[in-house]
N, CA, C, O and CB atoms as a CASP TS submission, in Angstrom:
PFRMAT TS
TARGET T0000
AUTHOR 0000-0000-0000
METHOD Language model
MODEL 1
PARENT N/A
ATOM      1  N   UNK     1     152.539  92.227 157.702  1.00  0.00           N
ATOM      2  CA  UNK     1     151.237  91.765 157.245  1.00  0.00           C
ATOM      3  C   UNK     1     150.752  92.662 156.112  1.00  0.00           C
ATOM      4  O   UNK     1     151.144  93.824 156.009  1.00  0.00           O
ATOM      5  CB  UNK     1     150.216  91.749 158.409  1.00  0.00           C
ATOM      6  N   UNK     2     149.892  92.100 155.265  1.00  0.00           N
ATOM      7  CA  UNK     2     149.460  92.810 154.064  1.00  0.00           C
ATOM      8  C   UNK     2     148.000  92.494 153.779  1.00  0.00           C
ATOM      9  O   UNK     2     147.545  91.369 153.979  1.00  0.00           O
ATOM     10  CB  UNK     2     150.342  92.433 152.852  1.00  0.00           C
ATOM     11  N   UNK     3     147.263  93.515 153.303  1.00  0.00           N
ATOM     12  CA  UNK     3     145.893  93.313 152.845  1.00  0.00           C
ATOM     13  C   UNK     3     145.788  93.826 151.419  1.00  0.00           C
ATOM     14  O   UNK     3     146.184  94.955 151.129  1.00  0.00           O
ATOM     15  CB  UNK     3     144.868  94.031 153.777  1.00  0.00           C
ATOM     16  N   UNK     4     145.253  92.997 150.528  1.00  0.00           N
ATOM     17  CA  UNK     4     145.059  93.360 149.125  1.00  0.00           C
ATOM     18  C   UNK     4     143.575  93.338 148.812  1.00  0.00           C
ATOM     19  O   UNK     4     142.843  92.483 149.310  1.00  0.00           O
ATOM     20  CB  UNK     4     145.836  92.400 148.181  1.00  0.00           C
ATOM     21  N   UNK     5     143.122  94.292 147.973  1.00  0.00           N
ATOM     22  CA  UNK     5     141.714  94.345 147.590  1.00  0.00           C
ATOM     23  C   UNK     5     141.584  94.579 146.083  1.00  0.00           C
ATOM     24  O   UNK     5     141.143  95.650 145.665  1.00  0.00           O
ATOM     25  CB  UNK     5     140.979  95.455 148.376  1.00  0.00           C
ATOM     26  N   UNK     6     141.957  93.607 145.272  1.00  0.00           N
ATOM     27  CA  UNK     6     141.866  93.794 143.824  1.00  0.00           C
ATOM     28  C   UNK     6     140.426  93.704 143.324  1.00  0.00           C
ATOM     29  O   UNK     6     139.602  92.976 143.877  1.00  0.00           O
ATOM     30  CB  UNK     6     142.723  92.760 143.110  1.00  0.00           C
ATOM     31  N   UNK     7     140.147  94.459 142.270  1.00  0.00           N
ATOM     32  CA  UNK     7     138.855  94.389 141.593  1.00  0.00           C
ATOM     33  C   UNK     7     139.128  94.200 140.114  1.00  0.00           C
ATOM     34  O   UNK     7     139.849  94.987 139.501  1.00  0.00           O
ATOM     35  CB  UNK     7     137.987  95.672 141.855  1.00  0.00           C
ATOM     36  N   UNK     8     138.551  93.157 139.547  1.00  0.00           N
ATOM     37  CA  UNK     8     138.692  92.882 138.120  1.00  0.00           C
ATOM     38  C   UNK     8     137.353  93.124 137.443  1.00  0.00           C
ATOM     39  O   UNK     8     136.339  92.543 137.831  1.00  0.00           O
ATOM     40  CB  UNK     8     139.186  91.425 137.871  1.00  0.00           C
ATOM     41  N   UNK     9     137.351  93.977 136.436  1.00  0.00           N
ATOM     42  CA  UNK     9     136.153  94.237 135.650  1.00  0.00           C
ATOM     43  C   UNK     9     136.444  93.795 134.224  1.00  0.00           C
ATOM     44  O   UNK     9     137.322  94.348 133.561  1.00  0.00           O
ATOM     45  CB  UNK     9     135.733  95.752 135.709  1.00  0.00           C
ATOM     46  N   UNK    10     135.702  92.792 133.757  1.00  0.00           N
ATOM     47  CA  UNK    10     135.939  92.218 132.434  1.00  0.00           C
ATOM     48  C   UNK    10     134.662  92.360 131.623  1.00  0.00           C
ATOM     49  O   UNK    10     133.597  91.908 132.044  1.00  0.00           O
ATOM     50  CB  UNK    10     136.383  90.718 132.528  1.00  0.00           C
ATOM     51  N   UNK    11     134.772  92.991 130.456  1.00  0.00           N
ATOM     52  CA  UNK    11     133.634  93.168 129.556  1.00  0.00           C
ATOM     53  C   UNK    11     133.969  92.468 128.247  1.00  0.00           C
ATOM     54  O   UNK    11     134.940  92.818 127.577  1.00  0.00           O
ATOM     55  CB  UNK    11     133.308  94.690 129.324  1.00  0.00           C
ATOM     56  N   UNK    12     133.161  91.480 127.891  1.00  0.00           N
ATOM     57  CA  UNK    12     133.371  90.716 126.662  1.00  0.00           C
ATOM     58  C   UNK    12     132.234  91.076 125.710  1.00  0.00           C
ATOM     59  O   UNK    12     131.070  90.769 125.970  1.00  0.00           O
ATOM     60  CB  UNK    12     133.424  89.156 126.941  1.00  0.00           C
ATOM     61  N   UNK    13     132.583  91.724 124.614  1.00  0.00           N
ATOM     62  CA  UNK    13     131.572  92.183 123.659  1.00  0.00           C
ATOM     63  C   UNK    13     130.933  91.006 122.916  1.00  0.00           C
ATOM     64  O   UNK    13     131.452  89.890 122.950  1.00  0.00           O
ATOM     65  CB  UNK    13     132.198  93.163 122.654  1.00  0.00           C
ATOM     66  N   UNK    14     129.816  91.259 122.251  1.00  0.00           N
ATOM     67  CA  UNK    14     129.106  90.191 121.557  1.00  0.00           C
ATOM     68  C   UNK    14     129.982  89.548 120.483  1.00  0.00           C
ATOM     69  O   UNK    14     130.785  90.211 119.826  1.00  0.00           O
ATOM     70  CB  UNK    14     127.820  90.732 120.933  1.00  0.00           C
ATOM     71  N   UNK    15     129.803  88.243 120.328  1.00  0.00           N
ATOM     72  CA  UNK    15     130.527  87.406 119.364  1.00  0.00           C
ATOM     73  C   UNK    15     132.017  87.271 119.660  1.00  0.00           C
ATOM     74  O   UNK    15     132.745  86.714 118.838  1.00  0.00           O
ATOM     75  CB  UNK    15     130.353  87.966 117.986  1.00  0.00           C
ATOM     76  N   UNK    16     132.492  87.752 120.789  1.00  0.00           N
ATOM     77  CA  UNK    16     133.917  87.647 121.129  1.00  0.00           C
ATOM     78  C   UNK    16     134.190  86.310 121.820  1.00  0.00           C
ATOM     79  O   UNK    16     133.275  85.645 122.306  1.00  0.00           O
ATOM     80  CB  UNK    16     134.356  88.831 122.042  1.00  0.00           C
ATOM     81  N   UNK    17     135.464  85.935 121.853  1.00  0.00           N
ATOM     82  CA  UNK    17     135.904  84.720 122.547  1.00  0.00           C
ATOM     83  C   UNK    17     137.158  85.064 123.330  1.00  0.00           C
ATOM     84  O   UNK    17     138.111  85.612 122.776  1.00  0.00           O
ATOM     85  CB  UNK    17     136.170  83.537 121.541  1.00  0.00           C
ATOM     86  N   UNK    18     137.157  84.743 124.622  1.00  0.00           N
ATOM     87  CA  UNK    18     138.296  85.091 125.471  1.00  0.00           C
ATOM     88  C   UNK    18     138.555  83.963 126.475  1.00  0.00           C
ATOM     89  O   UNK    18     137.636  83.279 126.925  1.00  0.00           O
ATOM     90  CB  UNK    18     138.042  86.438 126.212  1.00  0.00           C
ATOM     91  N   UNK    19     139.831  83.794 126.807  1.00  0.00           N
ATOM     92  CA  UNK    19     140.228  82.864 127.861  1.00  0.00           C
ATOM     93  C   UNK    19     140.906  83.680 128.957  1.00  0.00           C
ATOM     94  O   UNK    19     141.827  84.449 128.686  1.00  0.00           O
ATOM     95  CB  UNK    19     141.183  81.732 127.310  1.00  0.00           C
ATOM     96  N   UNK    20     140.447  83.509 130.197  1.00  0.00           N
ATOM     97  CA  UNK    20     140.959  84.285 131.328  1.00  0.00           C
ATOM     98  C   UNK    20     141.436  83.313 132.399  1.00  0.00           C
ATOM     99  O   UNK    20     140.733  82.368 132.755  1.00  0.00           O
ATOM    100  CB  UNK    20     139.867  85.256 131.896  1.00  0.00           C
ATOM    101  N   UNK    21     142.646  83.560 132.910  1.00  0.00           N
ATOM    102  CA  UNK    21     143.172  82.785 134.029  1.00  0.00           C
ATOM    103  C   UNK    21     143.486  83.768 135.153  1.00  0.00           C
ATOM    104  O   UNK    21     144.368  84.617 135.023  1.00  0.00           O
ATOM    105  CB  UNK    21     144.449  81.952 133.613  1.00  0.00           C
ATOM    106  N   UNK    22     142.761  83.645 136.246  1.00  0.00           N
ATOM    107  CA  UNK    22     143.007  84.479 137.427  1.00  0.00           C
ATOM    108  C   UNK    22     143.774  83.629 138.436  1.00  0.00           C
ATOM    109  O   UNK    22     143.333  82.542 138.807  1.00  0.00           O
ATOM    110  CB  UNK    22     141.656  85.030 138.048  1.00  0.00           C
ATOM    111  N   UNK    23     144.908  84.127 138.867  1.00  0.00           N
ATOM    112  CA  UNK    23     145.774  83.331 139.739  1.00  0.00           C
ATOM    113  C   UNK    23     146.078  84.088 141.024  1.00  0.00           C
ATOM    114  O   UNK    23     146.480  85.251 140.993  1.00  0.00           O
ATOM    115  CB  UNK    23     147.083  82.964 139.016  1.00  0.00           C
ATOM    116  N   UNK    24     145.882  83.419 142.147  1.00  0.00           N
ATOM    117  CA  UNK    24     146.239  83.957 143.457  1.00  0.00           C
ATOM    118  C   UNK    24     147.397  83.120 143.982  1.00  0.00           C
ATOM    119  O   UNK    24     147.264  81.911 144.169  1.00  0.00           O
ATOM    120  CB  UNK    24     145.012  83.941 144.455  1.00  0.00           C
ATOM    121  N   UNK    25     148.528  83.765 144.218  1.00  0.00           N
ATOM    122  CA  UNK    25     149.697  83.039 144.709  1.00  0.00           C
ATOM    123  C   UNK    25     150.507  83.944 145.611  1.00  0.00           C
ATOM    124  O   UNK    25     150.822  85.077 145.247  1.00  0.00           O
ATOM    125  CB  UNK    25     150.564  82.521 143.540  1.00  0.00           C
ATOM    126  N   UNK    26     150.845  83.442 146.795  1.00  0.00           N
ATOM    127  CA  UNK    26     151.720  84.205 147.686  1.00  0.00           C
ATOM    128  C   UNK    26     153.154  83.728 147.485  1.00  0.00           C
ATOM    129  O   UNK    26     153.426  82.532 147.378  1.00  0.00           O
ATOM    130  CB  UNK    26     151.282  84.050 149.182  1.00  0.00           C
ATOM    131  N   UNK    27     154.053  84.693 147.438  1.00  0.00           N
ATOM    132  CA  UNK    27     155.453  84.393 147.162  1.00  0.00           C
ATOM    133  C   UNK    27     156.316  84.397 148.415  1.00  0.00           C
ATOM    134  O   UNK    27     157.495  84.048 148.362  1.00  0.00           O
ATOM    135  CB  UNK    27     156.000  85.383 146.174  1.00  0.00           C
ATOM    136  N   UNK    28     155.734  84.787 149.534  1.00  0.00           N
ATOM    137  CA  UNK    28     156.493  84.795 150.790  1.00  0.00           C
ATOM    138  C   UNK    28     155.644  84.137 151.874  1.00  0.00           C
ATOM    139  O   UNK    28     154.484  83.794 151.648  1.00  0.00           O
ATOM    140  CB  UNK    28     156.896  86.257 151.203  1.00  0.00           C
ATOM    141  N   UNK    29     156.230  83.969 153.037  1.00  0.00           N
ATOM    142  CA  UNK    29     155.502  83.341 154.144  1.00  0.00           C
ATOM    143  C   UNK    29     154.847  84.372 155.062  1.00  0.00           C
ATOM    144  O   UNK    29     154.374  84.024 156.144  1.00  0.00           O
ATOM    145  CB  UNK    29     156.444  82.461 154.953  1.00  0.00           C
ATOM    146  N   UNK    30     154.814  85.646 154.637  1.00  0.00           N
ATOM    147  CA  UNK    30     154.154  86.688 155.428  1.00  0.00           C
ATOM    148  C   UNK    30     152.644  86.495 155.395  1.00  0.00           C
ATOM    149  O   UNK    30     152.097  85.959 154.431  1.00  0.00           O
ATOM    150  CB  UNK    30     154.526  88.093 154.902  1.00  0.00           C
ATOM    151  N   UNK    31     151.983  86.932 156.447  1.00  0.00           N
ATOM    152  CA  UNK    31     150.527  86.863 156.493  1.00  0.00           C
ATOM    153  C   UNK    31     149.936  87.856 155.498  1.00  0.00           C
ATOM    154  O   UNK    31     150.353  89.012 155.432  1.00  0.00           O
ATOM    155  CB  UNK    31     150.006  87.147 157.924  1.00  0.00           C
ATOM    156  N   UNK    32     148.960  87.387 154.727  1.00  0.00           N
ATOM    157  CA  UNK    32     148.309  88.255 153.748  1.00  0.00           C
ATOM    158  C   UNK    32     146.821  87.902 153.689  1.00  0.00           C
ATOM    159  O   UNK    32     146.439  86.734 153.748  1.00  0.00           O
ATOM    160  CB  UNK    32     148.976  88.112 152.336  1.00  0.00           C
ATOM    161  N   UNK    33     145.995  88.942 153.571  1.00  0.00           N
ATOM    162  CA  UNK    33     144.560  88.777 153.380  1.00  0.00           C
ATOM    163  C   UNK    33     144.208  89.413 152.046  1.00  0.00           C
ATOM    164  O   UNK    33     144.482  90.592 151.823  1.00  0.00           O
ATOM    165  CB  UNK    33     143.736  89.416 154.560  1.00  0.00           C
ATOM    166  N   UNK    34     143.604  88.636 151.162  1.00  0.00           N
ATOM    167  CA  UNK    34     143.155  89.151 149.872  1.00  0.00           C
ATOM    168  C   UNK    34     141.638  89.132 149.850  1.00  0.00           C
ATOM    169  O   UNK    34     141.019  88.099 150.107  1.00  0.00           O
ATOM    170  CB  UNK    34     143.743  88.319 148.691  1.00  0.00           C
ATOM    171  N   UNK    35     141.039  90.278 149.542  1.00  0.00           N
ATOM    172  CA  UNK    35     139.597  90.436 149.417  1.00  0.00           C
ATOM    173  C   UNK    35     139.336  90.826 147.964  1.00  0.00           C
ATOM    174  O   UNK    35     139.431  91.999 147.605  1.00  0.00           O
ATOM    175  CB  UNK    35     139.023  91.516 150.434  1.00  0.00           C
ATOM    176  N   UNK    36     139.010  89.847 147.137  1.00  0.00           N
ATOM    177  CA  UNK    36     138.980  90.024 145.688  1.00  0.00           C
ATOM    178  C   UNK    36     137.554  90.023 145.143  1.00  0.00           C
ATOM    179  O   UNK    36     136.702  89.268 145.612  1.00  0.00           O
ATOM    180  CB  UNK    36     139.791  88.931 145.011  1.00  0.00           C
ATOM    181  N   UNK    37     137.300  90.881 144.143  1.00  0.00           N
ATOM    182  CA  UNK    37     136.019  90.916 143.442  1.00  0.00           C
ATOM    183  C   UNK    37     136.299  90.870 141.945  1.00  0.00           C
ATOM    184  O   UNK    37     137.106  91.643 141.430  1.00  0.00           O
ATOM    185  CB  UNK    37     135.189  92.192 143.825  1.00  0.00           C
ATOM    186  N   UNK    38     135.623  89.956 141.252  1.00  0.00           N
ATOM    187  CA  UNK    38     135.708  89.871 139.795  1.00  0.00           C
ATOM    188  C   UNK    38     134.299  89.963 139.236  1.00  0.00           C
ATOM    189  O   UNK    38     133.406  89.226 139.655  1.00  0.00           O
ATOM    190  CB  UNK    38     136.414  88.549 139.336  1.00  0.00           C
ATOM    191  N   UNK    39     134.102  90.877 138.279  1.00  0.00           N
ATOM    192  CA  UNK    39     132.822  91.023 137.593  1.00  0.00           C
ATOM    193  C   UNK    39     133.059  90.780 136.111  1.00  0.00           C
ATOM    194  O   UNK    39     133.952  91.376 135.509  1.00  0.00           O
ATOM    195  CB  UNK    39     132.190  92.438 137.843  1.00  0.00           C
ATOM    196  N   UNK    40     132.250  89.895 135.524  1.00  0.00           N
ATOM    197  CA  UNK    40     132.383  89.576 134.107  1.00  0.00           C
ATOM    198  C   UNK    40     131.035  89.814 133.439  1.00  0.00           C
ATOM    199  O   UNK    40     130.018  89.255 133.848  1.00  0.00           O
ATOM    200  CB  UNK    40     132.867  88.100 133.897  1.00  0.00           C
ATOM    201  N   UNK    41     131.041  90.648 132.409  1.00  0.00           N
ATOM    202  CA  UNK    41     129.847  90.925 131.615  1.00  0.00           C
ATOM    203  C   UNK    41     130.067  90.327 130.229  1.00  0.00           C
ATOM    204  O   UNK    41     131.027  90.672 129.539  1.00  0.00           O
ATOM    205  CB  UNK    41     129.550  92.472 131.532  1.00  0.00           C
ATOM    206  N   UNK    42     129.167  89.426 129.827  1.00  0.00           N
ATOM    207  CA  UNK    42     129.352  88.670 128.591  1.00  0.00           C
ATOM    208  C   UNK    42     128.229  89.023 127.625  1.00  0.00           C
ATOM    209  O   UNK    42     127.050  88.839 127.927  1.00  0.00           O
ATOM    210  CB  UNK    42     129.385  87.136 128.869  1.00  0.00           C
ATOM    211  N   UNK    43     128.615  89.532 126.455  1.00  0.00           N
ATOM    212  CA  UNK    43     127.644  89.929 125.443  1.00  0.00           C
ATOM    213  C   UNK    43     127.025  88.731 124.734  1.00  0.00           C
ATOM    214  O   UNK    43     127.442  87.590 124.930  1.00  0.00           O
ATOM    215  CB  UNK    43     128.297  90.837 124.431  1.00  0.00           C
ATOM    216  N   UNK    44     126.034  89.010 123.918  1.00  0.00           N
ATOM    217  CA  UNK    44     125.314  87.974 123.177  1.00  0.00           C
ATOM    218  C   UNK    44     126.267  87.170 122.297  1.00  0.00           C
ATOM    219  O   UNK    44     127.131  87.723 121.617  1.00  0.00           O
ATOM    220  CB  UNK    44     124.207  88.601 122.319  1.00  0.00           C
ATOM    221  N   UNK    45     126.089  85.864 122.328  1.00  0.00           N
ATOM    222  CA  UNK    45     126.861  84.923 121.504  1.00  0.00           C
ATOM    223  C   UNK    45     128.363  84.966 121.768  1.00  0.00           C
ATOM    224  O   UNK    45     129.141  84.478 120.948  1.00  0.00           O
ATOM    225  CB  UNK    45     126.611  85.205 120.050  1.00  0.00           C
ATOM    226  N   UNK    46     128.780  85.531 122.877  1.00  0.00           N
ATOM    227  CA  UNK    46     130.202  85.549 123.249  1.00  0.00           C
ATOM    228  C   UNK    46     130.531  84.279 124.035  1.00  0.00           C
ATOM    229  O   UNK    46     129.647  83.613 124.573  1.00  0.00           O
ATOM    230  CB  UNK    46     130.547  86.827 124.091  1.00  0.00           C
ATOM    231  N   UNK    47     131.818  83.965 124.087  1.00  0.00           N
ATOM    232  CA  UNK    47     132.270  82.750 124.774  1.00  0.00           C
ATOM    233  C   UNK    47     133.418  83.111 125.708  1.00  0.00           C
ATOM    234  O   UNK    47     134.392  83.739 125.294  1.00  0.00           O
ATOM    235  CB  UNK    47     132.710  81.652 123.752  1.00  0.00           C
ATOM    236  N   UNK    48     133.296  82.707 126.974  1.00  0.00           N
ATOM    237  CA  UNK    48     134.329  82.986 127.976  1.00  0.00           C
ATOM    238  C   UNK    48     134.758  81.677 128.634  1.00  0.00           C
ATOM    239  O   UNK    48     133.926  80.924 129.139  1.00  0.00           O
ATOM    240  CB  UNK    48     133.813  83.997 129.048  1.00  0.00           C
ATOM    241  N   UNK    49     136.064  81.416 128.622  1.00  0.00           N
ATOM    242  CA  UNK    49     136.656  80.338 129.416  1.00  0.00           C
ATOM    243  C   UNK    49     137.346  81.022 130.587  1.00  0.00           C
ATOM    244  O   UNK    49     138.318  81.753 130.401  1.00  0.00           O
ATOM    245  CB  UNK    49     137.671  79.443 128.564  1.00  0.00           C
ATOM    246  N   UNK    50     136.841  80.784 131.794  1.00  0.00           N
ATOM    247  CA  UNK    50     137.357  81.479 132.978  1.00  0.00           C
ATOM    248  C   UNK    50     137.865  80.456 133.985  1.00  0.00           C
ATOM    249  O   UNK    50     137.136  79.548 134.385  1.00  0.00           O
ATOM    250  CB  UNK    50     136.262  82.380 133.619  1.00  0.00           C
ATOM    251  N   UNK    51     139.121  80.611 134.390  1.00  0.00           N
ATOM    252  CA  UNK    51     139.747  79.695 135.343  1.00  0.00           C
ATOM    253  C   UNK    51     140.302  80.497 136.513  1.00  0.00           C
ATOM    254  O   UNK    51     140.843  81.588 136.335  1.00  0.00           O
ATOM    255  CB  UNK    51     140.873  78.860 134.662  1.00  0.00           C
ATOM    256  N   UNK    52     140.159  79.943 137.706  1.00  0.00           N
ATOM    257  CA  UNK    52     140.702  80.591 138.897  1.00  0.00           C
ATOM    258  C   UNK    52     141.612  79.586 139.601  1.00  0.00           C
ATOM    259  O   UNK    52     141.195  78.472 139.919  1.00  0.00           O
ATOM    260  CB  UNK    52     139.555  81.093 139.853  1.00  0.00           C
ATOM    261  N   UNK    53     142.860  79.995 139.841  1.00  0.00           N
ATOM    262  CA  UNK    53     143.848  79.132 140.482  1.00  0.00           C
ATOM    263  C   UNK    53     144.278  79.782 141.790  1.00  0.00           C
ATOM    264  O   UNK    53     144.665  80.950 141.814  1.00  0.00           O
ATOM    265  CB  UNK    53     145.077  78.882 139.549  1.00  0.00           C
ATOM    266  N   UNK    54     144.208  79.029 142.864  1.00  0.00           N
ATOM    267  CA  UNK    54     144.662  79.527 144.163  1.00  0.00           C
ATOM    268  C   UNK    54     145.837  78.668 144.618  1.00  0.00           C
ATOM    269  O   UNK    54     145.704  77.458 144.801  1.00  0.00           O
ATOM    270  CB  UNK    54     143.503  79.507 145.223  1.00  0.00           C
ATOM    271  N   UNK    55     146.984  79.310 144.798  1.00  0.00           N
ATOM    272  CA  UNK    55     148.193  78.604 145.212  1.00  0.00           C
ATOM    273  C   UNK    55     148.911  79.457 146.259  1.00  0.00           C
ATOM    274  O   UNK    55     150.019  79.941 146.033  1.00  0.00           O
ATOM    275  CB  UNK    55     149.129  78.307 143.985  1.00  0.00           C
ATOM    276  N   UNK    56     148.262  79.627 147.398  1.00  0.00           N
ATOM    277  CA  UNK    56     148.788  80.487 148.457  1.00  0.00           C
ATOM    278  C   UNK    56     149.495  79.668 149.533  1.00  0.00           C
ATOM    279  O   UNK    56     149.280  78.464 149.675  1.00  0.00           O
ATOM    280  CB  UNK    56     147.661  81.312 149.082  1.00  0.00           C
ATOM    281  N   UNK    57     150.339  80.360 150.280  1.00  0.00           N
ATOM    282  CA  UNK    57     150.970  79.758 151.448  1.00  0.00           C
ATOM    283  C   UNK    57     149.913  79.594 152.544  1.00  0.00           C
ATOM    284  O   UNK    57     148.834  80.181 152.454  1.00  0.00           O
ATOM    285  CB  UNK    57     152.173  80.629 151.952  1.00  0.00           C
ATOM    286  N   UNK    58     150.209  78.809 153.564  1.00  0.00           N
ATOM    287  CA  UNK    58     149.225  78.566 154.626  1.00  0.00           C
ATOM    288  C   UNK    58     148.920  79.814 155.447  1.00  0.00           C
ATOM    289  O   UNK    58     147.906  79.853 156.144  1.00  0.00           O
ATOM    290  CB  UNK    58     149.718  77.471 155.544  1.00  0.00           C
ATOM    291  N   UNK    59     149.779  80.838 155.380  1.00  0.00           N
ATOM    292  CA  UNK    59     149.552  82.083 156.119  1.00  0.00           C
ATOM    293  C   UNK    59     148.625  83.044 155.373  1.00  0.00           C
ATOM    294  O   UNK    59     148.295  84.113 155.886  1.00  0.00           O
ATOM    295  CB  UNK    59     150.879  82.769 156.397  1.00  0.00           C
ATOM    296  N   UNK    60     148.212  82.669 154.180  1.00  0.00           N
ATOM    297  CA  UNK    60     147.378  83.545 153.355  1.00  0.00           C
ATOM    298  C   UNK    60     145.903  83.178 153.501  1.00  0.00           C
ATOM    299  O   UNK    60     145.543  82.011 153.651  1.00  0.00           O
ATOM    300  CB  UNK    60     147.804  83.461 151.877  1.00  0.00           C
ATOM    301  N   UNK    61     145.059  84.218 153.451  1.00  0.00           N
ATOM    302  CA  UNK    61     143.610  84.028 153.462  1.00  0.00           C
ATOM    303  C   UNK    61     143.026  84.731 152.251  1.00  0.00           C
ATOM    304  O   UNK    61     143.484  85.805 151.862  1.00  0.00           O
ATOM    305  CB  UNK    61     142.973  84.567 154.780  1.00  0.00           C
ATOM    306  N   UNK    62     142.007  84.115 151.656  1.00  0.00           N
ATOM    307  CA  UNK    62     141.383  84.673 150.457  1.00  0.00           C
ATOM    308  C   UNK    62     139.877  84.740 150.647  1.00  0.00           C
ATOM    309  O   UNK    62     139.223  83.737 150.936  1.00  0.00           O
ATOM    310  CB  UNK    62     141.735  83.832 149.206  1.00  0.00           C
ATOM    311  N   UNK    63     139.338  85.947 150.477  1.00  0.00           N
ATOM    312  CA  UNK    63     137.891  86.154 150.388  1.00  0.00           C
ATOM    313  C   UNK    63     137.653  86.529 148.939  1.00  0.00           C
ATOM    314  O   UNK    63     138.218  87.506 148.449  1.00  0.00           O
ATOM    315  CB  UNK    63     137.354  87.279 151.407  1.00  0.00           C
ATOM    316  N   UNK    64     136.821  85.763 148.247  1.00  0.00           N
ATOM    317  CA  UNK    64     136.722  85.941 146.802  1.00  0.00           C
ATOM    318  C   UNK    64     135.266  85.927 146.360  1.00  0.00           C
ATOM    319  O   UNK    64     134.494  85.056 146.759  1.00  0.00           O
ATOM    320  CB  UNK    64     137.510  84.849 146.068  1.00  0.00           C
ATOM    321  N   UNK    65     134.901  86.900 145.535  1.00  0.00           N
ATOM    322  CA  UNK    65     133.554  86.978 144.976  1.00  0.00           C
ATOM    323  C   UNK    65     133.668  87.119 143.468  1.00  0.00           C
ATOM    324  O   UNK    65     134.410  87.964 142.967  1.00  0.00           O
ATOM    325  CB  UNK    65     132.750  88.165 145.589  1.00  0.00           C
ATOM    326  N   UNK    66     132.924  86.284 142.746  1.00  0.00           N
ATOM    327  CA  UNK    66     132.907  86.343 141.287  1.00  0.00           C
ATOM    328  C   UNK    66     131.459  86.465 140.834  1.00  0.00           C
ATOM    329  O   UNK    66     130.610  85.654 141.203  1.00  0.00           O
ATOM    330  CB  UNK    66     133.592  85.082 140.654  1.00  0.00           C
ATOM    331  N   UNK    67     131.187  87.491 140.030  1.00  0.00           N
ATOM    332  CA  UNK    67     129.847  87.745 139.508  1.00  0.00           C
ATOM    333  C   UNK    67     129.910  87.717 137.988  1.00  0.00           C
ATOM    334  O   UNK    67     130.800  88.313 137.381  1.00  0.00           O
ATOM    335  CB  UNK    67     129.286  89.111 140.021  1.00  0.00           C
ATOM    336  N   UNK    68     128.950  87.015 137.376  1.00  0.00           N
ATOM    337  CA  UNK    68     128.913  86.928 135.918  1.00  0.00           C
ATOM    338  C   UNK    68     127.504  87.252 135.449  1.00  0.00           C
ATOM    339  O   UNK    68     126.528  86.691 135.947  1.00  0.00           O
ATOM    340  CB  UNK    68     129.356  85.516 135.421  1.00  0.00           C
ATOM    341  N   UNK    69     127.405  88.170 134.480  1.00  0.00           N
ATOM    342  CA  UNK    69     126.122  88.497 133.846  1.00  0.00           C
ATOM    343  C   UNK    69     126.244  88.138 132.378  1.00  0.00           C
ATOM    344  O   UNK    69     127.119  88.647 131.677  1.00  0.00           O
ATOM    345  CB  UNK    69     125.739  90.019 134.034  1.00  0.00           C
ATOM    346  N   UNK    70     125.364  87.261 131.914  1.00  0.00           N
ATOM    347  CA  UNK    70     125.438  86.767 130.544  1.00  0.00           C
ATOM    348  C   UNK    70     124.234  87.217 129.730  1.00  0.00           C
ATOM    349  O   UNK    70     123.102  87.246 130.213  1.00  0.00           O
ATOM    350  CB  UNK    70     125.537  85.248 130.532  1.00  0.00           C
ATOM    351  N   UNK    71     124.516  87.564 128.485  1.00  0.00           N
ATOM    352  CA  UNK    71     123.444  87.850 127.533  1.00  0.00           C
ATOM    353  C   UNK    71     123.067  86.544 126.813  1.00  0.00           C
ATOM    354  O   UNK    71     123.670  85.497 127.049  1.00  0.00           O
ATOM    355  CB  UNK    71     123.882  88.959 126.502  1.00  0.00           C
ATOM    356  N   UNK    72     122.101  86.626 125.967  1.00  0.00           N
ATOM    357  CA  UNK    72     121.559  85.463 125.256  1.00  0.00           C
ATOM    358  C   UNK    72     122.629  84.712 124.454  1.00  0.00           C
ATOM    359  O   UNK    72     123.483  85.320 123.808  1.00  0.00           O
ATOM    360  CB  UNK    72     120.440  85.905 124.324  1.00  0.00           C
ATOM    361  N   UNK    73     122.562  83.376 124.512  1.00  0.00           N
ATOM    362  CA  UNK    73     123.424  82.472 123.734  1.00  0.00           C
ATOM    363  C   UNK    73     124.910  82.642 124.035  1.00  0.00           C
ATOM    364  O   UNK    73     125.750  82.352 123.184  1.00  0.00           O
ATOM    365  CB  UNK    73     123.191  82.692 122.260  1.00  0.00           C
ATOM    366  N   UNK    74     125.234  83.098 125.215  1.00  0.00           N
ATOM    367  CA  UNK    74     126.656  83.230 125.563  1.00  0.00           C
ATOM    368  C   UNK    74     127.084  82.064 126.426  1.00  0.00           C
ATOM    369  O   UNK    74     128.245  81.985 126.827  1.00  0.00           O
ATOM    370  CB  UNK    74     126.931  84.566 126.293  1.00  0.00           C
TER
END
């Protein structure tokens, strides 16, 4: 059995443009628990395309929190 606790911190400066794909996928049939946190800070007039894909086996569990703080016109 396995427990994972990833933390993603993403800072997008003003006027920037970024595409992010976060993917959760288990490659074996072992039991796994993932407790994930993603924080995204978006500057003024920045643009973020954020996608989350979950493709786990039935033995996997995912607890997931995503927080986004946006500045003006983002």
